[in-house]
C-alpha positions as CSV (number, residue, x, y, z in Angstrom):
1,X,-15.8,23.9,16.5
2,X,-17.9,22.3,13.6
3,X,-20.5,24.0,11.3
4,X,-23.9,22.5,10.5
5,X,-26.2,22.9,7.7
6,X,-29.2,23.6,10.2
7,X,-27.5,26.5,12.4
8,X,-29.6,26.2,16.0
9,X,-29.7,26.4,19.2
10,X,-31.5,23.2,19.2
11,X,-29.6,21.3,16.4
12,X,-28.7,18.2,18.4
13,X,-23.9,17.9,17.9
14,X,-24.5,13.8,16.6
15,X,-26.4,14.8,13.1
16,X,-24.4,14.0,9.5
17,X,-25.9,16.7,7.8
18,X,-22.8,18.5,8.5
19,X,-21.6,21.4,6.4
20,X,-18.1,22.3,6.9
21,X,-15.4,22.2,9.8
22,X,-12.8,24.5,11.0
23,X,-9.7,23.1,13.4
24,X,-7.5,19.8,12.7
25,X,-9.2,18.6,16.3
26,X,-12.8,18.5,14.7
27,X,-11.4,15.7,12.4
28,X,-12.0,13.5,16.0
29,X,-15.9,14.0,15.8
30,X,-16.3,11.6,12.7
31,X,-14.8,8.7,15.0
32,X,-18.0,9.2,16.9
33,X,-19.3,8.0,13.9
34,X,-22.5,10.8,15.0
35,X,-25.9,9.8,14.8
36,X,-25.2,6.3,14.6
37,X,-24.3,5.3,18.3
38,X,-21.3,3.8,17.1
39,X,-17.6,4.8,18.4
40,X,-14.4,3.9,17.1
41,X,-10.5,4.9,18.6
42,X,-8.8,7.9,17.1
43,X,-6.1,5.7,15.3
44,X,-2.4,7.1,16.6
45,X,-1.5,9.0,13.5
46,X,-4.0,11.5,14.5
47,X,-0.8,12.7,17.2
48,X,1.8,12.5,14.3
49,X,0.3,13.2,11.1
50,X,2.1,17.2,11.0
51,X,5.6,15.8,11.5
52,X,8.2,15.3,8.4
53,X,9.6,11.9,10.0
54,X,6.0,10.7,10.1
55,X,5.6,11.6,6.4
56,X,8.6,10.0,5.2
57,X,8.6,7.0,7.5
58,X,4.6,6.7,5.9
59,X,6.4,6.0,2.5
60,X,8.7,2.8,3.8
61,X,6.2,1.3,6.6
62,X,2.7,2.5,5.4
63,X,0.1,1.2,3.5
64,X,2.0,1.6,0.5
65,X,5.4,0.7,1.1
66,X,6.1,-0.3,-2.9
67,X,7.1,3.0,-4.5
68,X,10.1,4.2,-3.2
69,X,12.7,4.2,-5.6
70,X,16.8,5.7,-6.1
71,X,17.5,8.4,-7.4
72,X,20.1,7.9,-10.2
73,X,21.3,10.2,-13.0
74,X,19.2,8.9,-15.3
75,X,15.9,9.3,-13.4
76,X,16.7,12.5,-12.2
77,X,16.5,14.3,-15.6
78,X,12.7,14.1,-15.4
79,X,12.8,15.6,-11.6
80,X,15.3,18.5,-13.1
81,X,12.8,19.2,-16.0
82,X,10.0,20.0,-13.0
83,X,11.7,22.3,-10.6
84,X,13.9,19.7,-8.8
85,X,16.9,21.8,-9.7
86,X,20.6,20.8,-8.0
87,X,20.8,24.3,-6.2
88,X,17.4,23.9,-4.8
89,X,18.1,20.2,-3.3
90,X,21.3,21.4,-1.8
91,X,19.6,24.3,0.1
92,X,17.2,22.2,1.4
93,X,19.9,19.1,2.1
94,X,21.7,21.9,3.8
95,X,18.6,23.9,6.2
96,X,17.7,20.1,7.4
97,X,21.1,18.7,7.8
98,X,21.9,21.6,10.4
99,X,25.2,23.6,10.8
100,X,27.4,20.2,10.5
101,X,26.1,19.0,7.4
102,X,28.0,20.5,4.4
103,X,26.8,17.9,2.1
104,X,25.1,19.1,-1.3
105,X,23.2,17.0,-3.9
106,X,25.7,15.1,-6.0
107,X,27.6,13.8,-2.9
108,X,24.2,12.6,-1.3
109,X,23.1,11.1,-4.9
110,X,26.3,9.7,-5.6
111,X,26.1,8.2,-1.6
112,X,22.2,6.6,-2.5
113,X,21.0,9.1,0.6
114,X,18.4,10.9,-2.4
115,X,15.0,9.1,-3.2
116,X,11.8,10.1,-4.7
117,X,8.5,8.8,-5.3
118,X,6.4,9.5,-9.0
119,X,2.6,8.9,-8.8
120,X,2.4,11.1,-11.7
121,X,3.3,8.6,-14.3
122,X,0.2,6.3,-13.0
123,X,-2.2,9.7,-13.4
124,X,-1.2,11.9,-16.1
125,X,-3.5,10.1,-18.0
126,X,-6.7,10.0,-15.8
127,X,-6.8,13.7,-13.8
128,X,-8.5,15.7,-16.2
129,X,-11.4,12.7,-16.1
130,X,-11.2,12.3,-12.5
131,X,-11.5,16.3,-11.7
132,X,-14.7,16.4,-14.0
133,X,-17.5,18.8,-12.2
134,X,-20.2,16.6,-10.6
135,X,-22.9,15.8,-12.7
136,X,-25.7,17.0,-10.4
137,X,-25.4,19.4,-8.1
138,X,-25.4,17.0,-5.4
139,X,-22.8,15.3,-6.8
140,X,-19.4,15.8,-4.7
141,X,-16.2,17.7,-5.9
142,X,-13.4,15.3,-5.6
143,X,-10.1,16.1,-7.0
144,X,-6.6,14.7,-7.8
145,X,-3.0,15.9,-7.4
146,X,-0.8,14.3,-9.2
147,X,2.7,14.3,-7.1
148,X,5.9,13.3,-7.5
149,X,7.8,13.5,-4.4
150,X,11.7,13.9,-3.4
151,X,13.2,12.3,-0.4
152,X,16.4,12.2,1.7
153,X,17.6,9.4,4.1
154,X,19.5,11.7,6.5
155,X,22.2,10.9,8.3
156,X,20.2,10.8,12.1
157,X,18.5,7.2,10.1
158,X,14.9,9.8,9.1
159,X,13.5,9.6,5.9
160,X,12.6,13.3,5.0
161,X,10.3,14.8,3.2
162,X,12.5,17.2,0.9
163,X,9.7,18.3,-1.8
164,X,6.8,18.0,-2.9
165,X,5.6,18.5,-7.3
166,X,1.9,18.3,-7.2
167,X,1.1,19.8,-11.0
168,X,3.7,19.9,-13.9
169,X,2.7,23.2,-14.6
170,X,3.8,24.0,-11.1
171,X,6.9,26.4,-11.4
172,X,8.5,25.1,-8.7
173,X,8.1,22.0,-6.0
174,X,6.3,22.5,-2.4
175,X,9.1,22.4,0.0
176,X,9.3,22.4,4.1
177,X,10.3,25.6,3.7
178,X,7.3,27.3,2.5
179,X,4.5,28.5,4.9
180,X,3.4,25.9,7.1
181,X,-0.4,25.1,5.8
182,X,1.2,25.3,2.2
183,X,3.4,22.4,3.0
184,X,0.7,20.2,5.1
185,X,-1.7,20.4,2.3
186,X,0.9,19.5,0.1
187,X,1.9,16.4,1.9
188,X,-2.1,15.8,2.0
189,X,-2.5,16.1,-1.6
190,X,0.0,13.3,-1.8
191,X,-1.5,10.9,0.8
192,X,-4.7,11.6,-1.2
193,X,-3.0,10.6,-3.9
194,X,-1.9,7.9,-2.8
195,X,-4.8,6.5,-1.3
196,X,-6.6,5.3,-4.4
197,X,-2.9,4.3,-5.9
198,X,-2.9,2.0,-2.5
199,X,-6.6,0.6,-2.6
200,X,-6.9,-0.2,-6.7
201,X,-3.0,-1.2,-7.6
202,X,-1.6,-2.2,-4.8
203,X,-4.3,-3.7,-2.8
204,X,-6.8,-4.8,-5.2
205,X,-4.7,-5.5,-8.4
206,X,-1.5,-7.4,-6.8
207,X,-3.1,-8.7,-4.2
208,X,-6.7,-10.0,-4.7
209,X,-7.3,-10.2,-8.4
210,X,-3.8,-11.6,-8.5
211,X,-4.8,-14.6,-6.2
212,X,-8.0,-14.6,-7.3
213,X,-6.8,-15.6,-11.1
214,X,-4.4,-18.5,-9.5
215,X,-6.9,-20.0,-7.2
216,X,-9.7,-19.9,-10.3
217,X,-7.3,-21.6,-12.2
218,X,-6.7,-24.2,-9.3
219,X,-10.2,-25.1,-8.8
220,X,-10.7,-25.8,-12.9
221,X,-7.7,-27.7,-13.5
222,X,-5.6,-29.2,-10.2
223,X,-7.3,-32.5,-8.3
224,X,-7.7,-31.7,-5.0
225,X,-5.5,-34.7,-4.4
226,X,-2.6,-32.5,-6.9
227,X,0.2,-32.0,-4.1
228,X,0.3,-28.2,-6.0
229,X,-3.3,-27.6,-4.9
230,X,-2.6,-29.0,-1.5
231,X,0.4,-26.6,-0.8
232,X,-1.6,-23.6,-2.5
233,X,-5.1,-24.4,-0.9
234,X,-4.7,-22.6,2.0
235,X,-3.2,-19.5,0.8
236,X,-6.2,-19.0,-2.0
237,X,-9.2,-19.8,0.6
238,X,-11.5,-17.5,0.9
239,X,-10.2,-15.3,-2.2
240,X,-12.7,-16.0,-5.0
241,X,-15.6,-15.7,-2.2
242,X,-14.1,-11.9,-1.0
243,X,-13.8,-10.6,-3.9
244,X,-17.2,-11.3,-5.3
245,X,-18.5,-9.3,-2.0
246,X,-15.8,-6.5,-2.9
247,X,-17.3,-6.6,-6.6
248,X,-21.1,-6.6,-5.3
249,X,-20.5,-3.7,-2.7
250,X,-17.1,-1.9,-2.4
251,X,-15.8,-1.7,-6.6
252,X,-19.8,-2.0,-8.1
253,X,-21.2,1.2,-9.5
254,X,-22.1,3.7,-6.9
255,X,-20.1,1.5,-4.1
256,X,-17.6,2.3,-1.6
257,X,-14.9,4.2,-4.3
258,X,-16.8,5.4,-6.4
259,X,-18.5,7.4,-3.6
260,X,-15.6,8.3,-1.3
261,X,-12.6,8.1,-3.6
262,X,-11.2,11.0,-6.2
263,X,-11.5,8.0,-9.3
264,X,-15.1,8.0,-8.7
265,X,-16.9,6.4,-11.6
266,X,-13.9,5.5,-13.6
267,X,-12.7,3.9,-10.4
268,X,-12.4,0.3,-12.3
269,X,-11.1,1.7,-15.7
270,X,-8.3,3.3,-14.0
271,X,-7.6,0.2,-12.1
272,X,-7.8,-1.3,-15.3
273,X,-5.3,0.8,-17.2
274,X,-2.6,0.3,-14.2
275,X,-2.5,-3.5,-14.5
276,X,-2.0,-3.2,-18.0
277,X,0.5,-0.9,-18.3
278,X,2.4,-0.9,-14.8
279,X,1.4,-4.9,-13.3
280,X,4.7,-7.1,-14.1
281,X,5.0,-10.5,-13.1
282,X,8.5,-10.3,-12.1
283,X,7.7,-7.6,-9.8
284,X,5.6,-10.1,-7.4
285,X,8.8,-11.2,-6.4
286,X,9.6,-9.2,-3.0
287,X,13.3,-9.2,-3.8
288,X,12.9,-8.6,-7.6
289,X,10.7,-5.4,-6.7
290,X,13.2,-3.8,-4.2
291,X,16.2,-4.8,-6.6
292,X,14.0,-2.7,-9.7
293,X,13.8,0.1,-7.4
294,X,17.5,-0.3,-6.0
295,X,16.1,0.1,-2.7
296,X,17.9,-3.4,-1.1
297,X,21.1,-1.7,0.3
298,X,20.1,-1.3,4.4
299,X,23.4,1.2,4.6
300,X,21.9,3.5,2.2
301,X,18.3,3.3,3.2
302,X,18.1,1.9,6.8
303,X,14.6,1.6,8.2
304,X,12.6,0.0,5.5
305,X,10.4,-2.5,7.3
306,X,8.8,-3.8,4.2
307,X,12.1,-4.5,2.9
308,X,14.1,-5.9,6.1
309,X,10.5,-7.8,7.5
310,X,9.9,-9.2,4.2
311,X,12.7,-10.5,3.1
312,X,12.5,-13.1,6.5
313,X,8.9,-13.9,5.6
314,X,9.7,-13.9,1.8
315,X,13.4,-16.4,2.5
316,X,10.9,-18.6,4.8
317,X,8.6,-19.3,2.0
318,X,11.2,-19.6,-0.8
319,X,13.3,-22.1,1.6
320,X,9.4,-23.8,2.3
321,X,8.8,-24.0,-1.7
322,X,12.0,-25.2,-2.7
323,X,12.1,-28.3,0.0
324,X,8.4,-29.4,-0.8
325,X,8.8,-29.0,-5.1
326,X,12.0,-31.4,-4.2
327,X,9.8,-33.5,-2.5
328,X,7.5,-34.5,-5.1
329,X,9.3,-33.6,-8.4
330,X,13.1,-35.0,-9.0
331,X,13.7,-33.7,-12.4
332,X,12.5,-31.0,-14.6
333,X,10.8,-33.9,-17.1
334,X,8.3,-34.5,-13.9
335,X,7.5,-31.1,-14.1
336,X,7.1,-30.6,-18.1
337,X,5.2,-33.6,-18.0
338,X,2.6,-32.8,-15.5
339,X,-0.7,-32.0,-17.7
340,X,-2.4,-30.7,-14.5
341,X,0.2,-28.1,-13.3
342,X,0.7,-27.2,-17.5
343,X,-3.6,-26.5,-17.4
344,X,-3.4,-24.8,-14.3
345,X,-0.7,-22.5,-15.9
346,X,-1.9,-21.8,-19.0
347,X,-5.5,-20.8,-17.7
348,X,-3.8,-18.6,-15.0
349,X,-1.5,-16.9,-17.5
350,X,-3.6,-16.4,-21.2
351,X,-7.1,-16.3,-19.5
352,X,-6.9,-14.5,-16.1
353,X,-4.3,-12.3,-16.6
354,X,-4.8,-9.9,-19.7
355,X,-1.8,-9.9,-22.1
356,X,1.5,-10.2,-19.9
357,X,4.1,-12.1,-20.2
358,X,5.2,-14.9,-18.5
359,X,7.7,-17.4,-18.5
360,X,6.6,-21.4,-19.1
361,X,6.8,-24.0,-16.3
362,X,9.4,-25.9,-17.5
363,X,11.4,-26.4,-14.5
364,X,11.7,-27.2,-11.0
365,X,13.3,-23.7,-10.6
366,X,10.2,-22.1,-12.8
367,X,7.8,-23.4,-10.5
368,X,9.2,-23.1,-7.4
369,X,9.4,-19.2,-8.4
370,X,5.6,-19.2,-10.0
371,X,4.7,-20.2,-6.5
372,X,7.1,-18.5,-4.5
373,X,5.2,-15.1,-5.9
374,X,1.9,-16.5,-5.0
375,X,2.1,-16.9,-2.2
376,X,4.3,-14.0,-1.0
377,X,0.9,-12.1,-2.8
378,X,-1.5,-13.4,-1.0
379,X,0.3,-13.6,2.6
380,X,2.9,-11.0,3.4
381,X,2.3,-8.7,0.4
382,X,-1.5,-8.5,1.6
383,X,-0.8,-8.3,5.5
384,X,1.1,-5.5,5.4
385,X,-0.6,-3.5,3.1
386,X,-4.6,-4.4,4.4
387,X,-4.4,-4.8,7.9
388,X,-2.5,-0.9,8.7
389,X,-5.1,0.4,6.7
390,X,-7.1,1.9,9.7
391,X,-4.2,3.1,11.2
392,X,-3.5,5.4,7.7
393,X,-6.0,6.1,5.5
394,X,-9.3,6.2,7.8
395,X,-7.7,9.8,9.3
396,X,-8.8,12.4,6.4
397,X,-5.5,14.5,7.4
398,X,-3.3,12.0,6.4
399,X,-4.1,9.9,3.3
400,X,-7.8,11.5,2.5
401,X,-9.7,9.6,-0.5
402,X,-10.3,12.4,-2.2
403,X,-9.3,16.5,-1.7
404,X,-12.5,18.8,-2.5
405,X,-10.7,21.2,-4.1
406,X,-7.2,22.3,-6.0
407,X,-4.4,23.8,-4.3
408,X,-4.6,27.5,-4.2
409,X,-2.2,30.5,-4.3
410,X,0.8,30.0,-2.0
411,X,1.5,31.9,1.1
412,X,-2.3,32.5,1.8
413,X,-3.4,29.3,3.1
414,X,-5.0,28.6,6.9
415,X,-6.0,25.8,8.7
416,X,-9.5,26.2,8.0
417,X,-8.3,26.2,4.0
418,X,-6.6,22.5,4.8
419,X,-10.3,21.5,6.6
420,X,-12.2,22.8,3.5
421,X,-9.7,21.0,1.3
422,X,-10.3,17.5,2.8
423,X,-13.6,15.4,2.8
424,X,-16.7,16.2,4.7
425,X,-17.8,14.7,7.9
426,X,-20.0,11.9,6.1
427,X,-17.1,10.9,3.8
428,X,-15.0,10.5,6.6
429,X,-17.3,8.6,8.6
430,X,-17.5,6.0,5.4
431,X,-13.9,5.8,5.3
432,X,-13.8,4.9,9.2
433,X,-16.2,2.5,9.0
434,X,-14.8,0.5,5.8
435,X,-11.2,0.9,6.7
436,X,-12.0,-0.7,10.3
437,X,-13.8,-3.4,8.8
438,X,-11.0,-4.2,6.2
439,X,-8.5,-4.1,8.3
440,X,-9.9,-6.2,11.1
441,X,-8.6,-9.7,11.6
442,X,-11.5,-12.6,12.0
443,X,-12.6,-13.0,15.7
444,X,-10.0,-15.2,17.8
445,X,-10.1,-18.8,16.2
446,X,-11.1,-18.5,13.4
447,X,-8.5,-16.5,11.6
448,X,-5.9,-18.9,9.8
449,X,-2.5,-17.7,10.0
450,X,0.5,-18.6,7.7
451,X,2.4,-21.6,8.3
452,X,-0.7,-22.6,10.8
453,X,-3.8,-23.7,8.0
454,X,-6.6,-25.3,10.0
455,X,-7.4,-28.2,7.8
456,X,-4.6,-30.4,7.0
457,X,-4.0,-31.5,3.8
458,X,-0.7,-32.6,3.5
459,X,-0.2,-36.3,4.9
460,X,3.2,-37.4,3.0
461,X,6.1,-37.7,5.8
462,X,8.9,-36.0,3.7
463,X,6.5,-33.4,2.9
464,X,5.0,-32.7,6.4
465,X,8.9,-32.4,7.7
466,X,9.2,-29.6,5.4
467,X,6.1,-28.0,6.6
468,X,6.6,-28.4,9.6
469,X,10.2,-26.6,9.2
470,X,8.2,-23.6,7.6
471,X,6.3,-23.2,11.0
472,X,9.3,-23.6,13.3
473,X,11.2,-21.3,11.0
474,X,8.2,-18.5,11.3
475,X,8.4,-18.6,15.1
476,X,11.6,-17.7,15.2
477,X,11.8,-15.0,12.7
478,X,8.8,-13.7,15.4
479,X,10.6,-13.8,18.0
480,X,13.5,-11.8,16.0
481,X,10.6,-9.5,14.8
482,X,9.4,-8.9,18.0
483,X,13.4,-7.6,19.0
484,X,13.5,-5.9,16.2
485,X,10.4,-4.0,16.9
486,X,11.5,-3.2,19.8
487,X,14.8,-1.6,18.7
488,X,13.0,0.3,16.1
489,X,10.5,1.6,18.5
490,X,13.0,3.3,20.4
491,X,14.4,4.7,17.3
492,X,11.7,5.8,15.8
493,X,8.8,5.9,18.6
494,X,6.7,3.5,16.7
495,X,6.5,-0.5,15.9
496,X,6.2,-2.3,12.7
497,X,4.0,-5.3,13.6
498,X,2.1,-5.9,10.0
499,X,5.3,-8.6,8.9
500,X,5.0,-10.5,12.4
501,X,4.1,-14.0,11.0
502,X,1.3,-13.9,13.9
503,X,-0.4,-11.1,11.8
504,X,0.1,-12.6,8.6
505,X,-3.2,-14.1,7.6
506,X,-2.9,-17.7,5.4
507,X,-4.7,-15.6,2.2
508,X,-6.3,-12.5,1.1
509,X,-9.8,-13.3,3.0
510,X,-10.6,-9.4,3.7
């Protein structure tokens, strides 16, 4: 039963003057957007959010699959210092592994079966600001944890969370052996911390803002008949406009981000700080990013759709870009002598990006690498971290935009404690409405998808062959991924459609 501000028999149930809710199923009432006469479907995650296997799966196939790292002796030093002891990890492994499993921490780490996510490194300098008390009585208290989580790539192919540290001061991490509600809350605090990092860094900085830099520079410096402008235009279309709208309504003062997410009035400052400290141009390459995190090996880490499906799209983009450049540039010197190209790159990397290291654009190889990263960021990367938002982030028990209070003492949490911790009805309704809008495709016939731009810009026969080959390669990948998803669904019960070429938009347009 939900609780309302005016507790009388005459109080209608379709009101937004909501005070609190008591049970998990109360959350479903938010999808009616009470008082507005609107209904949104409750996402499937509502059936799976409690399960450890689902929590692990989302770190590989959710909205923010870019932070999982292999646990190795060097980075284990920090985890050990915050309570992830070898004996604890061995105990957890054997408890999850069952009677037939007799492994231990050292063995599983050497077999590349242990992984971690560290959001503390991004949040540590900001949490005191995020957790400030509101300036007015009407202001809502928002709380942000700074989690570090350990996962196991188990023999049954599941990605299992073993332990979560919420605060550096925690005497030991939370584990699945704790009281059920304590463990659920630890996972929800983790999801909440992830929500703002996903929106402001993975989504806005690495895709929206990154694409806008190159779009503005292209408009300033490349003639409309330039072959690189023709190649990039479909992948930079609408980006400047959609970012302007976002700055006017979503990420502005008193916009949705400041009101709903734990970063509050510091949202843009936080995004800028994370960009300055953590954005790396080389990591805009999917393959380079996976290699740096040591997660390229499918035998060590199976069922990682962001990697497996993403690499197919990445390779197709690479094939297309390399062949397209070969049509127009026969030598490295021709790249060096292209003044428009030089001005575009200088404008984007010295004026658009802030004090970041970029290689000179002085060879065909350098140009090919740059274009691959720009196109991947605007297409595959954006598609798989934008369009799943409604499924994962609209449901406040899965990835709430903030928590209303910090973790309490262990061993006393109840279902009511959990519900008291997540955002109230009004914030939940806002999250539902906004994420539904952000993760919706344009109406049929209006959306542009990868490999199928509406406007024909290229007419040279050799370049046309390259683009037609790209289109055919994407069709072949689509067929392959449909079959992969059939098998994947049989194993995990969930498909991963976000990197099917038929669902990858051609640019950052929403």
